[in-house]
Residue, then its C-alpha position, 0 to 999 in steps of 0.5 A: m774356847r771357853p774364856d772363864s778360864l786357861v786349860s792346858p790341854t792334857l795331849p797324848a805324847g806326840a798327839l798335837p802340837g806344844i807350839v803353834a806359829v801363826l804369821g800375820a798379826g793382823t785382826m785374825g792373826q791376833g785373835i788365832a794367837q789369843v785363841a791359842a794361847q789360853n788354851g794352853y799353847r805356846v805361840r810364836i807370832y811372826d809379821a814382816a812388818a816387825s812393828r805389826t808383831h810387837e803391836a799384835r802382842t800389846n793388844i792382845v795382852a790389853q784383851l786378856e786385862k778386859l777379859v779380867t776385868k771383866g770377870k771372865l778370865t781369871a789374872s792366874a790365867r790372864e798371866r799364864a796365857v802371857e807366858c805363851l805368847t812370843i813374837a819371832t823375829n823371822l820366819r825360820e824363828a817363828c816355825a821352827g819345831c813347830n807341829v802346826v803353822i797356821e797362815a792370816a795373811p792378806e788373801d794373794m795365793a802367791l803371797k800364801v805359797a811362798l809363806f809355806r813354802e819357807v816353813l817346809d824348810v824348817a817345820p818339815n813335818a807340820l801341818l800347814g792351815s790357812n784362814t784363808s775364806s775364799l781361795s783354794l786349798t788345793e791349789l794351795g796345797a799344790k803349788v807348796g808341794a806339799p799337797e797332803r799337809v796343807i788344809g783351811l782351818h777358816f776361823f771367824n772374826p773375832p775368833p776369842v768370841m766366835e765358836l765356829l771353825e771352819i775346816v776345808r779340806g783339799i782334794a789331796t789333804s791327807d786323813e791325818t792331816l784332817a784328823h789332826a785338824l779336828d783335834l786342833a779345833k776341839h782343843l782350842g774349844k772350837t765346833p767343827i765343820v768340814v767342807r770340800d775345797s770349793p769357791g767361797f767353802a760354805t760359810s764366805r759363799l752364804g754370806v757375802l751373797l747376803g752383805a751384798e744385797a744388803i748393800r744393793m739394797l743400800e746402794t738403792g735406797v731400800a733403806s738405812a744401812a740400821d734398819i737393814d741391820r735390824g731386819m736380819e738381827l730382829g726378824y732372823r736372830h741375825p747376833m750382827g746385821p750384815l753390813k755391820l758385819t762387813d764392816l767389822v770384817g773390812l771392805d776390802v777383804r769383803l770385797a777381795i771375796l766377792e771378785h774371787l768368786h764373781k770369777e769363780l761362781g758368776e755374776q751373783f758375786r759381782p762386787p755392788a759399786l757402793l763397796r768399790t767406792m767406798v773401799r776406794a775412798g779409805k772408808l773400810g770399816k772398823k780399822t779405819g774408823e768409817g764404812f756403813y756405819v761410824w765407829q768410835d771407841g770400837v763401837a758401831h754409830a749409825k751414819 
């Protein structure tokens, strides 16, 4: 995304939707909604918890204001982006007339299926994009009953900053849906990669494996969390070490992905005992204020 300007794409008639529905107002949903709004799309945000939806809009407006303060966004561009954001009070209101629906709900297959089945009645021709980082798009599409329209749109945290969009094609995803997803990525300012539906896709499979090994190293006293991270940042030019990244993503999210991949791919993805213990203790990373680091005002501090 180009954070220094807001450009409403000039679209051929019918080529791309003017309205994007984002289902789920957590960290990822907020980021996806911000990206779409900054790039000229009208965005409807919906979450089953109404208070979370209102909080999401407040947070997005605050993030846009920070960009203005830092000189990365003009005041007029911020105003246009804010005008693009709408809170939906129910799923039908969110999705009516949309050509793209992106779910950013928790990693629960039954929940995602239920959401998309309801969308079918409201937006019968919409692209159904899932932000899942590990669940099967082929299974999701089959259970929804519209496999040709379901595709993975795996954004990275934080979506307004991260350039990559991993597009995951299920077995029955149509060529038209894939082309639509690629066009959407372009107009959101993202660089897409296209991967075949397989456990963990490309990015989650590699990312969680590195993170899990870093947790095992911490667990066995190889080095401190800060030094493990520093080794990958300085020695391998990773912009963020695997433990700090796990804090940012959420330890509970990483645990769920590892459990899924352990079941699908084998022993190398068994979750470390330390990760399970920290999740049980409620130390989930940045969102709870403590994980492998202590987080204050959005900044990580070594323990």
